[in-house]
TORPA-4810 file (N, C-alpha, C, O; in nm, 3 decimals):
<nodes>
NODE_1_5.314_3.255_-2.372_5.178_3.193_-2.380_5.097_3.246_-2.491_5.091_3.368_-2.507_X
NODE_2_5.024_3.151_-2.583_4.899_3.203_-2.672_4.785_3.243_-2.650_4.721_3.140_-2.627_X
NODE_3_4.714_3.333_-2.643_4.578_3.326_-2.602_4.510_3.333_-2.717_4.534_3.418_-2.803_X
NODE_4_4.399_3.223_-2.730_4.285_3.185_-2.834_4.150_3.236_-2.765_4.112_3.219_-2.649_X
NODE_5_4.094_3.300_-2.863_3.963_3.348_-2.821_3.875_3.320_-2.913_3.900_3.356_-3.028_X
NODE_6_3.755_3.252_-2.886_3.623_3.208_-2.978_3.525_3.327_-2.997_3.501_3.415_-2.915_X
NODE_7_3.484_3.315_-3.094_3.368_3.439_-3.125_3.268_3.435_-3.025_3.272_3.332_-2.958_X
NODE_8_3.190_3.506_-2.998_3.070_3.514_-2.926_2.982_3.406_-2.950_2.940_3.339_-2.856_X
NODE_9_2.945_3.380_-3.085_2.828_3.288_-3.147_2.895_3.175_-3.110_2.827_3.093_-3.048_X
NODE_10_3.027_3.141_-3.133_3.070_3.019_-3.079_3.051_2.948_-2.951_3.027_2.829_-2.930_X
NODE_11_3.069_3.052_-2.868_3.046_3.028_-2.732_2.925_3.030_-2.698_2.888_2.931_-2.634_X
NODE_12_2.843_3.114_-2.721_2.686_3.109_-2.659_2.590_3.048_-2.747_2.473_3.027_-2.712_X
NODE_13_2.641_3.015_-2.874_2.533_2.956_-2.944_2.437_3.064_-3.042_2.434_3.187_-3.037_X
NODE_14_2.379_2.993_-3.110_2.276_3.082_-3.189_2.165_3.114_-3.089_2.108_3.026_-3.024_X
NODE_15_2.134_3.261_-3.078_2.037_3.271_-2.949_1.872_3.214_-3.005_1.785_3.186_-2.923_X
NODE_16_1.854_3.204_-3.120_1.723_3.162_-3.152_1.691_3.027_-3.153_1.573_2.993_-3.163_X
NODE_17_1.814_2.917_-3.141_1.780_2.791_-3.141_1.868_2.695_-3.048_1.842_2.589_-2.991_X
NODE_18_1.984_2.776_-3.054_2.083_2.715_-2.961_2.092_2.711_-2.830_2.042_2.815_-2.787_X
NODE_19_2.136_2.633_-2.730_2.147_2.650_-2.592_2.259_2.752_-2.573_2.367_2.727_-2.627_X
NODE_20_2.247_2.856_-2.509_2.340_2.940_-2.479_2.363_2.967_-2.297_2.424_2.895_-2.219_X
NODE_21_2.298_3.085_-2.273_2.263_3.108_-2.137_2.134_3.061_-2.097_2.053_3.147_-2.061_X
NODE_22_2.097_2.931_-2.095_1.967_2.900_-2.047_1.902_2.814_-2.157_1.971_2.753_-2.239_X
NODE_23_1.793_2.811_-2.156_1.700_2.738_-2.250_1.681_2.858_-2.380_1.678_2.981_-2.373_X
NODE_24_1.673_2.784_-2.477_1.657_2.862_-2.602_1.527_2.935_-2.625_1.429_2.900_-2.559_X
NODE_25_1.517_3.022_-2.700_1.371_3.091_-2.710_1.303_3.009_-2.800_1.181_3.010_-2.783_X
NODE_26_1.343_2.940_-2.889_1.257_2.855_-2.956_1.344_2.714_-2.949_1.460_2.693_-2.985_X
NODE_27_1.259_2.636_-2.897_1.346_2.487_-2.887_1.304_2.417_-3.014_1.197_2.444_-3.069_X
NODE_28_1.388_2.326_-3.060_1.368_2.259_-3.154_1.276_2.145_-3.145_1.319_2.039_-3.101_X
NODE_29_1.133_2.158_-3.190_1.054_2.052_-3.136_1.074_1.917_-3.197_1.048_1.816_-3.132_X
NODE_30_1.123_1.911_-3.328_1.148_1.779_-3.379_1.259_1.707_-3.300_1.250_1.587_-3.276_X
NODE_31_1.357_1.777_-3.261_1.464_1.704_-3.161_1.414_1.668_-3.023_1.451_1.572_-2.957_X
NODE_32_1.320_1.762_-2.989_1.239_1.713_-2.859_1.177_1.602_-2.870_1.215_1.508_-2.801_X
NODE_33_1.085_1.588_-2.943_1.001_1.451_-2.973_1.123_1.344_-2.993_1.120_1.257_-2.906_X
NODE_34_1.209_1.332_-3.070_1.305_1.243_-3.092_1.357_1.208_-2.978_1.347_1.093_-2.936_X
NODE_35_1.428_1.319_-2.904_1.472_1.265_-2.754_1.414_1.203_-2.666_1.466_1.121_-2.591_X
NODE_36_1.256_1.250_-2.669_1.134_1.207_-2.571_1.118_1.061_-2.582_1.110_0.987_-2.484_X
NODE_37_1.112_1.019_-2.723_1.082_0.873_-2.748_1.213_0.787_-2.727_1.197_0.668_-2.702_X
NODE_38_1.327_0.834_-2.736_1.431_0.771_-2.701_1.445_0.725_-2.582_1.482_0.611_-2.557_X
NODE_39_1.408_0.838_-2.473_1.438_0.842_-2.349_1.317_0.721_-2.286_1.339_0.639_-2.197_X
NODE_40_1.190_0.740_-2.359_1.071_0.659_-2.322_1.139_0.525_-2.336_1.148_0.463_-2.230_X
NODE_41_1.200_0.454_-2.472_1.230_0.328_-2.501_1.311_0.302_-2.386_1.280_0.198_-2.326_X
NODE_42_1.426_0.383_-2.328_1.543_0.335_-2.259_1.500_0.331_-2.130_1.581_0.278_-2.054_X
NODE_43_1.394_0.373_-2.080_1.347_0.330_-1.950_1.236_0.229_-1.969_1.186_0.183_-1.867_X
NODE_44_1.192_0.191_-2.082_1.067_0.076_-2.099_0.938_0.118_-2.128_0.835_0.051_-2.114_X
NODE_45_0.945_0.210_-2.160_0.772_0.272_-2.167_0.767_0.253_-2.331_0.870_0.241_-2.398_X
NODE_46_0.634_0.252_-2.389_0.614_0.277_-2.477_0.656_0.415_-2.552_0.634_0.527_-2.506_X
NODE_47_0.722_0.388_-2.674_0.789_0.504_-2.738_0.661_0.593_-2.807_0.687_0.697_-2.869_X
NODE_48_0.545_0.553_-2.794_0.467_0.677_-2.871_0.437_0.801_-2.764_0.392_0.788_-2.650_X
NODE_49_0.468_0.908_-2.822_0.429_1.009_-2.744_0.300_1.032_-2.691_0.194_1.000_-2.744_X
NODE_50_0.319_1.097_-2.570_0.184_1.111_-2.502_0.076_1.204_-2.569_0.122_1.286_-2.648_X
NODE_51_-0.033_1.205_-2.553_-0.147_1.263_-2.631_-0.120_1.430_-2.586_-0.102_1.467_-2.470_X
NODE_52_-0.123_1.519_-2.711_-0.134_1.641_-2.702_-0.211_1.709_-2.604_-0.311_1.653_-2.559_X
NODE_53_-0.171_1.853_-2.554_-0.283_1.854_-2.467_-0.413_1.914_-2.488_-0.496_1.935_-2.400_X
NODE_54_-0.427_1.946_-2.650_-0.526_1.983_-2.723_-0.605_1.841_-2.739_-0.727_1.851_-2.727_X
NODE_55_-0.553_1.710_-2.765_-0.629_1.606_-2.769_-0.693_1.585_-2.615_-0.814_1.573_-2.598_X
NODE_56_-0.608_1.583_-2.517_-0.670_1.556_-2.373_-0.784_1.649_-2.337_-0.875_1.625_-2.257_X
NODE_57_-0.768_1.752_-2.403_-0.899_1.837_-2.383_-1.015_1.815_-2.408_-1.115_1.801_-2.337_X
NODE_58_-0.990_1.811_-2.578_-1.088_1.740_-2.646_-1.163_1.629_-2.582_-1.286_1.629_-2.571_X
NODE_59_-1.075_1.523_-2.534_-1.163_1.411_-2.491_-1.205_1.424_-2.366_-1.275_1.335_-2.317_X
NODE_60_-1.166_1.548_-2.288_-1.239_1.551_-2.146_-1.348_1.641_-2.203_-1.455_1.584_-2.184_X
NODE_61_-1.366_1.753_-2.263_-1.469_1.803_-2.314_-1.583_1.731_-2.366_-1.700_1.766_-2.350_X
NODE_62_-1.541_1.617_-2.438_-1.642_1.536_-2.508_-1.712_1.434_-2.374_-1.830_1.403_-2.388_X
NODE_63_-1.653_1.397_-2.277_-1.678_1.335_-2.193_-1.775_1.407_-2.073_-1.869_1.350_-2.017_X
NODE_64_-1.727_1.545_-2.048_-1.843_1.650_-1.974_-1.972_1.655_-2.074_-2.082_1.637_-2.021_X
NODE_65_-1.967_1.677_-2.206_-2.071_1.695_-2.278_-2.157_1.535_-2.276_-2.280_1.542_-2.289_X
NODE_66_-2.099_1.402_-2.262_-2.178_1.311_-2.248_-2.254_1.279_-2.118_-2.355_1.208_-2.112_X
NODE_67_-2.186_1.346_-2.004_-2.261_1.339_-1.844_-2.344_1.428_-1.868_-2.455_1.403_-1.822_X
NODE_68_-2.334_1.555_-1.940_-2.460_1.639_-1.933_-2.557_1.595_-2.030_-2.674_1.623_-2.003_X
NODE_69_-2.533_1.529_-2.143_-2.666_1.472_-2.201_-2.721_1.344_-2.136_-2.836_1.314_-2.168_X
NODE_70_-2.664_1.274_-2.059_-2.710_1.169_-1.970_-2.791_1.209_-1.851_-2.883_1.137_-1.814_X
NODE_71_-2.762_1.316_-1.792_-2.795_1.382_-1.673_-2.702_1.330_-1.576_-2.750_1.340_-1.463_X
NODE_72_-2.594_1.281_-1.576_-2.521_1.235_-1.498_-2.458_1.391_-1.394_-2.456_1.393_-1.271_X
NODE_73_-2.417_1.497_-1.477_-2.416_1.641_-1.426_-2.528_1.704_-1.463_-2.596_1.670_-1.559_X
NODE_74_-2.557_1.820_-1.372_-2.633_1.927_-1.394_-2.589_2.008_-1.507_-2.470_2.014_-1.534_X
NODE_75_-2.684_2.076_-1.580_-2.629_2.173_-1.693_-2.747_2.248_-1.716_-2.860_2.199_-1.727_X
NODE_76_-2.714_2.387_-1.725_-2.836_2.490_-1.753_-2.761_2.598_-1.728_-2.638_2.608_-1.722_X
NODE_77_-2.884_2.717_-1.709_-2.832_2.847_-1.683_-2.906_2.910_-1.555_-2.931_3.030_-1.541_X
NODE_78_-2.943_2.793_-1.449_-3.004_2.860_-1.338_-2.932_2.914_-1.265_-2.816_2.873_-1.274_X
NODE_79_-2.952_3.006_-1.176_-2.851_3.087_-1.094_-2.799_2.972_-0.971_-2.875_2.884_-0.931_X
NODE_80_-2.699_2.983_-0.935_-2.644_2.898_-0.835_-2.748_2.870_-0.701_-2.758_2.758_-0.653_X
NODE_81_-2.819_2.982_-0.651_-2.908_2.973_-0.560_-2.996_2.894_-0.583_-3.042_2.826_-0.490_X
NODE_82_-3.041_2.883_-0.704_-3.156_2.777_-0.726_-3.127_2.619_-0.734_-3.207_2.527_-0.724_X
NODE_83_-2.969_2.615_-0.758_-2.924_2.479_-0.798_-2.899_2.407_-0.656_-2.893_2.465_-0.548_X
NODE_84_-2.884_2.264_-0.683_-2.891_2.184_-0.562_-2.716_2.196_-0.517_-2.632_2.179_-0.605_X
NODE_85_-2.676_2.224_-0.377_-2.544_2.263_-0.381_-2.452_2.120_-0.367_-2.332_2.119_-0.341_X
NODE_86_-2.530_2.009_-0.390_-2.452_1.884_-0.400_-2.475_1.828_-0.540_-2.579_1.845_-0.603_X
NODE_87_-2.349_1.746_-0.591_-2.400_1.698_-0.696_-2.474_1.551_-0.683_-2.484_1.492_-0.576_X
NODE_88_-2.524_1.502_-0.804_-2.623_1.364_-0.770_-2.533_1.261_-0.758_-2.430_1.241_-0.821_X
NODE_89_-2.590_1.192_-0.659_-2.516_1.065_-0.632_-2.574_0.933_-0.689_-2.690_0.926_-0.731_X
NODE_90_-2.485_0.823_-0.689_-2.545_0.699_-0.755_-2.568_0.591_-0.649_-2.584_0.470_-0.666_X
NODE_91_-2.564_0.683_-0.503_-2.610_0.567_-0.396_-2.750_0.554_-0.372_-2.822_0.654_-0.372_X
NODE_92_-2.800_0.426_-0.348_-2.938_0.415_-0.270_-2.967_0.464_-0.127_-2.911_0.423_-0.026_X
NODE_93_-3.055_0.553_-0.134_-3.041_0.594_0.013_-3.181_0.628_0.039_-3.216_0.667_0.151_X
</nodes>
């Protein structure tokens, strides 16, 4: 019986980028984006990648600023005890 042995690097993969024992320490971002677009196309979704977390945060921050500027939400530095405990409502009453 002949015993063949592979080097550890061949079995485990490159610890910095390949899969070995679990997720790699540094995933290949380009490959992840390509696979995500391919998967989205396969299930019938637009291949455009979703917005980055930074872009989502900036949009949300811009919306809050817009609401504060128009008075839809309270802003300022008044202590909590001096503020109305309920948000403003748009109901007539």
